[in-house]
N, C-alpha and C positions, 0 to 999 in steps of 0.2 A: 325362356331359358335362363336369362339373367336373374329373374326372380327366384327360380328354383335353386340356382347356385347360391344366392344370398341366403335363402332359407336353410340350405344344407350347411352353409358356413356358420350361421347363427346356432343351428342345432348342435353342430360339432363343438362350437365355442362355449356351449353351455356346460361342458365338462371342464372342471378346474384345470386339469392338465393341459388341455388344448388352449385354454385362455392364457395360461402362464407361458406356454411355448410361443403363442402368437405375439404376446407383448414382449417376451424375451428376444425374439427375432427382430421385431421393430426397433427395440432399443439398440440392438447390436448393429443393425444396418443403418437405418435412417438417422437415428440420434447420435450415431458415431461418425458422421461425415468428417469432422475435423481429424479424427484418427485415420480414416482411410485416405484422406487427402495427404496427410503427413507420411503415411506408409508408402503411398504411391510415388513419392519423391525419393524414397530410400530404396525400395525393393524394385528390382527389374521386372516389371509387369509384362514385358514382351516375351519373357521366357515362361515355359510351363511350370518350372519350379517356383518362380516368383509368384505367379498367379495362384498356384496350389497353396503356397504358404499363407497368402492373404485370405484365401477361402477357409483354410483350416483355422486361422486365427479368428475369423468371423464366427465360425461354428462354435469354437471354444467359448467365445464371449456370450453368444446366444445361450449356450448350455449353462454357463455360470449365472446368467441373468435368470434363467428358468429356475435353477436351484434356489437362488436368492428369493425370488417371488414366491416360490412354493413354501419357503420357510416363514414368510411374514404375511403374505396375502391369504388370510384364512377366514372362513365363516362369514359373518355379516359385514366384516370390515374389508372383505376382499376388494371390492370396487374402489373404495377410498384409498387403500394402500397402493393398488395398481395405478390409480390416477396420480397419486403423489409422486411415485417413481417416474412416471411419464413426464409430468410437469417439471420436476427437478432436472431430468435429463434434457428436456427441451431448452430450459433456461441456460443450463451449462453449455449446451451446444451453441446457442446464440452467442454467448460471450466469447467462446473459443473461436467461432467463425468470424465474428465481427471485429474483435480486437486482437486476435492472435495470442490471447492469454492461455494459461493452463491452470488447472484446478489443483492447488496444493494446500498445505496447512496454512501458509501465509495468506493466500487468497481467501481461504475459509474464515480466518480470523478477521480479515478486512471486512468481509461480508457481514459477519456477526456484529461488528462495531459500526456498520454503516448507519447514518441517520437519515431522516426523511428528506432533507435537502439533497443529499447525495443520491438517494433513490430517484427523486424527481429528475435529476440531471441525466439519469440513465434511461428514463422512459422515452421512447420514440416509436414512430410507426413501424420501423424495421423490426424492433423487438416483438411487437404484437403480431406482425405478419409471420415472422420466423416461428414463434411459439405456436401460432395457430396451425401452420403447415406441419410442424413436427409433432404436436400433441393432439391436434384436432381429430384426425382419423381414428387413432386407437381409442381416444376417449369416447368418441361416438359409438365405436364398436362395443366397448366395455359396457356402456350404460344402456345400449339397446339390447344386449344379450340377456336372455333369461337363464340363470344358472339352475341346473337341475338339482332337486333336493335329494340328498342322500343321508344315510345314517352317519353319525359322527365317526364311528369306527371305520366305515368304508372310506370316508373322506381322508381320515388320518393315514390310512394305508396308501391311498393314492398319492398323498403329499410326500410321504416318506419314500415311496417308490420313485417318484419324480426326482426328488433331491438326490437319491443314490444313483439313479440312472444318469442324471445330468452330470454329476461330479465324476462318474466313471468315464464319461465321454471327454470331459475336460482333462482328466489325468491321462487318458489314452492319447489325445492329440498333443498334449504337452510332451509326453514321452517320445512320440514319433517325430515331432518337430523341435525337439529340445535344442539341438545345435543352432539352427537359424534363429530360433526364438531367443535363446540366451544371448547370442551375439548382437541381435537387434536391440534388446533391452540394455545391454551393457554399453554399446557404442552410441546409442541414441536414447539417452535417459528421458528426454522430453516425452517419448511415447507413453511411458507409464502414467503420466499425468493427464493423458487424453482419453483413457479408457472409461467411457461413460456408461452407467452412473457410479461405478466403483470409485472413480477419482473423488467425486463429491462426498460419498459416504465415508471413505477413509479420511479425507482431509477434515471434514467437519467433526467426525468422531474424535480424531486426534487433537484438534484444536480445543474442543470442549473439555476433553479429559485433561489436557495440559493446563487449561485455564482454571479448572476446578482444583487441580493439584496445587497450583501456585496460590490460589485463594485460601485453601485450607492450611497452608504452611504459615508459620510465624514469620513476621517481617523481621529481617535481619538488620540490626542497626549498624551503621558505618560512620566513620569520622566522628566518634564521640569525643575526641580530644580537639575538635576544630575550634580555632580562635583566629581573630584578625591579628596579623603581625603588627607589633608596635611600630616597626620601621615604616609601615605603609599607612600610618594614621596621620601623616603630615598634612593631608588635605581633608577638610570637612566635607561631608555629604558627597562622596564620589558616587557616580551613577553609571551603571552598565546596562545597555539595552542588548538583550539576547533575542535577536529576531530569527525565529524558526521558519525557514522557507518551506513552501509546500510545492512539491513536484517540479522544482526548478532544476534543470540540467545544465551542466557546465557548457555543453556543446552549443548552447544558444546565447552565450555571453561573449562579447567581443574580446574580453580579457583572456579568454580561452581559445581564441583563434576564429571566432565566428565572424563572418564578413558583414553581417548586418548591424547597424547602429542601434541595438536594442537597449543600451544603457548610456544614453547621451549625457546624463547628469553626472553619473559616477565617472565616466570616461574623461570628463572635463576637469577632474580633481587630481591633484598630485599627492594627496595624503591618504590614499586608499591602498591597502595591502591585500593582494590576492594570493591564495594558496594554489599553486599551479596543478598539483596532483592531490586532490581530496576525494575520498571515496566513502560512500555510505555504508552503514551497518547492514541494511536490508534494502529491499526494493518496494517496500510499502510503509505507510505511516505507522501501522500497528506494530511492525517490527522495529523500524528505525528510531521512532521517537523515544520509546522507553530505553532503547539501547544507548542512544547518544547521551542521555542524562544519567546513565548507570555508571558506577565506578568500575564495573567489569568490562573487560575487552569483549569484542564481538564473539569470539569462540566460547568464552566462559559464559557470556550472557545467554547465548542461544541454547546452551546445554544445562543451564541452571535448574535446580530442583527447588529453590527457595528464593523468594523475592527479597531484594535488599532495599534499604533507603536509597534515595537518589540525590543528585546534585543539589536540588533546591532545599532539601532537608539539611544537608551539610552546611550550606550557606546560611540558612536560618539558625542552625545550632551555633554557628560561629558568631552570631549576634548581628547579622546583616538583615536589612529589610528586604523582603522578597514579595513580588507581585506577579501573577500570571494573568495576561490579557488574552482572550481567545476570540478569534474571528473564524474559527474552523469548527470541526465537528467534535471538539472536546480534546482533552489532554492525555487520553489513554491511561488515566490513573496517576499521572506524574504529579499533578498539582493538587491532589485531594487533601494535602496537609499544609498547604500554604494559602494565603489570601488570593482569591480568584475573582475576575470580573469578565463579563461578556458584554462589550459595548453594544448599545442598541441604536437603531436609526434615529436621526435627528434632522431638523429642517435643513441644516447646512449640508446634509449628506443625502440629497435627493436621489442619487444613483442607487441607493438601497432599494427603493421601490421600483425604479425603472429596470434594474437588472436582476431583481429577485434575490439579491445578495449584496452585502455591504462591501465596498472596497476597503482595503486594509488601513487607509489613512484614518478611518473612523476610530481606530485604537489610539490615535494621538489626541483625539478630541476629549478634553477633560482629564488628560493624563496627569497634569500637574496637581490637580485636586486629589486624584487617586493616590499619588505618591505621598502627598501631605497627610493623608489619612492613615498612613502606616506609622508605627511607633517612632516617636522622635528620637529616642535613644538609639534605636537600631539604624535610623537614617544617618545619624552622625558617623557611624562606622562605615556605612555604604548601602546603596540600594541597587538591587538587581531586578530589572523588569523584563519578563519574557513576553514577547509579542508573537503569538502563534498566527501566522498568516493564512489567508485563503489562497493567496499566491496564484499559482497556475493550475489549480485543481481542475481536473478534467472529468468527463470529456467535453463539457460545455465551456471551452476556453474563452469563447466570445463574451461570456458574462464576467470575465475576470479583468476587464479593462473598461475604463470610463470612455465616453465618446470622444473626449478631447485627446485621449492617448491611443486612439486607434490609428496608428501610423501606417500599418501595412494592410493594404486592402486589395482585392476583396477577401473577406475572412469567412471561414466555415461557421455557419450559424445553426448547426445541428449537432446533436450528441452522437448521431450515427456517423462517425468519422469517415468510414469507408464510402459513404455516399457523397463525400466532398472530394475535390481534387486535393492532392497532397500539398500543393502550394497554398491552398486556402486554409488547410489545417495548420500549416506552419505560420501563416499570417496571424491567425487567431491566437496561437500560442505565443508568438513573438510579441504581440500586443500586450499579453499578460506580463511578459518580462519588462516591457516598457513601463507598465503600471508598477511593478515591483521596484524598478529603478527610481521612479518618482517617490514611492513610499520610503525607500532607504535614504534618499537625499533629504526628504522632509524630516525623517528621524534624526539624521545628523544635524540638520538645521535646528531642530528643537533642542537637542543636547547642547549645541553651541550657544543658542539664545538664552537658555535657562540655567546654564551651569555657573555663570559668573567666573570665579577663580577655582571652582571645583574641578576635579579630574573626572572626565567623562569618556566613555568608549562605546562602540557598537560592534557586535559580532553577528554577522549574518551567515548562517549555514543552512543549507537545504536538507530535508529529511531523505530525499531520494530523487532520482531523475525521472525521465519520461521517454517513451518511444513515440515517434510521430509518423509512423508508417514505414520506417526503415525495415527492410526484410518482411514487410507486411505485418509488423508488430505495432500495436498501439497501447497507450497507457503504460502501466507498470505492473509489478507484482510477480514477474517470472521468478522461479527458483534462482537463488543467487548464482549458482554454478552455470545456469543456462542464460541468464540475463545479459544483454549486450551492455557495453559501456555507457550508452545513453541513459540507462536506468540506474547506473551505479556511480558515475562520476559527477560530482556535485560542486556548485560554487561555494567557496569559503572566503568571506570578505570581512576585513577588519579595518576599523577606523578608531583613532584615539585623538583626544584633544592634546594641546601642548602641555597643560598641567598633568595629564595622565602619562604622557611620554616621560616627563621629568620624574613623576612619582615612581614609575616602574623602572626608570633608568634604562630605557630601551634606546638602542642605536637604530634609527630608521633605515639606514643603508644596510645594516646587517640583517634587519628583519625582511627587507625587500628581497635580498639575496637568499636568505634562508627559506622563505616561503616559495620562491621560484624553484629551488633545487630539491626541497624535501618532499617526500611522499607521505601524506597524513591521511587520517580517517576519523570517523566518529569516535574512535578510541581515544583521540587526543582532546576531545571536547571537554570532558569532565575536568581534566588537570589544567587545561589552558584557562578555563574560567576561574578556577581556584587561584591560579597564579595572578591573573589580572586583578582580582579583588584582595590579594594579599592574605589568603586564608592558609594558615598553617595547620596541618594535620598529618598523621602518620600514613594516611592512604594517598596523600599527594605524591605523585611521581614526576619530578622535573623532566625526566626523559621524554614524557608525553606532553609536556607543556610546550606549545609551539613557540612561545616567546622566551623561554628560559635561556637559551644559548646566546641571546642578543642583549641580555641585561649587562650593564656596565658594572 
C-alpha cells in the first residue's frame, strides 16, 4: 500500500503544477519555522480566530511561493531552480533559528561581503543537520520525480494558469484577513523579515541593486580645501592610532557598568577617557564601517545616492601620512585610495597557527618600519594609522583570545552558540574583550615608547555591538529599529599623551565631564579625528567634535 501511495505521489508530482505546489507548501510550512514560532508568541492560538489567521497566512505564503516557482522554474532548469530555492530557504531558516537574526538588506550585504574565514567560523554540525532536515526530503522528491513531457504551449498555459490562480488566492486571503494582517505587520515589523524565501530574495536584490547604483555613480570629492592648521604644527611627527573595534559592545566593559574585570589594564590607568553614551551607525560592519568614516551623518549616509570621499582621503589631502592595517576581512572600500597592509603570521606570533587567526597585536609587529616607509614630508605634518581589529568577531569567540588571556572559563568552543550554556558564550566573548584590553594597552605603550616629544593619541571605537543570547538573540545585524541596545551601544575610548594634551589645549577634567554627560555616535567620528589632527576644512563641524568644547 505504501508503495502504491508513493507511486501515485510521484506520478502526480510529474506534473509541473503539482511539483510547484508541493515545494511551495514545504517552503511555507517547514522552512518557515522561525516565522510560525514568532507568530505563535504574538497571536492568540488558543482562539479560533488566531488559529484561522495563522492558517490563512500560511496558505497565502504557500500560494505566493507556488506563483514564484511557476515564474522561474521552467523547462530543463526546473529542478535546479527548485533546488536553489529550497537550499536558500533552508540556510536562511538555520540562521534565523540558531542566532535569532532576520534577513534584511544589511544582512544580505554582510553575506555578500563575507570572506572564507568568516564562512569557516559559521560551519558546524548543527548547520549541516538543519539544512539536511529542511532541504533533504524535498530535494530527494524533486530529483526522484520524472516530469512528464508536454508541448511548450501546453506547459506555458499551465504555468500562466498556476501563477494567476495562486495570486488570486493570495489577494483573496489578503482582502479577507486585511485588518489583522495589517495590524500584525504594523505592530510587529520583525515579521516581514522572517517570511522565507521572500525575505532573502528581496534583501539580496535590493543590496545588489544599491551596490551597483553606488558603483556606477561618480565619487563625490569632499574637503578639497583641507590643510593642517599652522597653529597645530608646533610638534613634529604627531601620531594618531585609530583602532576600529570589531563587535565590541559597551555592555561588556567595566567602564559602562559591567561587573566583570574584562579590561584590567585600561581600568588601572587614570588617563583614559570613556564616552558614556556612544552609539553605532548600524548593526553590521558593512553598514557601520563606511558610515563612521563618512562626512555624512547616519540618516544622510543611509539614504545617499552617490558615494563620497571619506575621512582617510581628507586626511591625506591635508598632507598627512595615512596607513590602514587590517586584521579583519577587509576595509569595505574605505582604504582603497590610501596605503594598506595586511600583517601576516610570524614566528613570534605562534597563536596565528594555533587559533587559525592572528590576534590583533600582530598589527604592532613591524609598525615602526611601516610608518617610516610613508612619505617623510607627510609624516612631519602627522601620521594617522588605522588598525582594523579582529576583536570579538563571532560566532567563534574562543578563537579571539590567546591562551594566556582566557580568564573566564569554561568557554564555548563551538560556533553553534545555542548548543552552549549562555554563561559559556559570555565567557568566550569576555575573554575576547580581555584580549582587546591587552591590545589597546600595548598600543598605548607603543605610542608612549616611540613618540619621544611628539604628540600621540589613540581613539578606539567599535563598529557595532553584539547579542549574546539575551532574548534568544545572538550575533548582530538586526534592522536598527528592532535591534537591542547590546547591538548598538558601543565603547568609545580615547587616550592622549601629555604633548598631545598641550598641543590640543585640552582640559582633561572638562573632557572627562563632557564625555560622561554627552550622547555621541559615529556621526561624531569624522569631525573628532579632524580636530585631533588639526585639519582645517569647510566640512569640519566643531559641534560634532567631541573635544572642541574642552579646548582652552
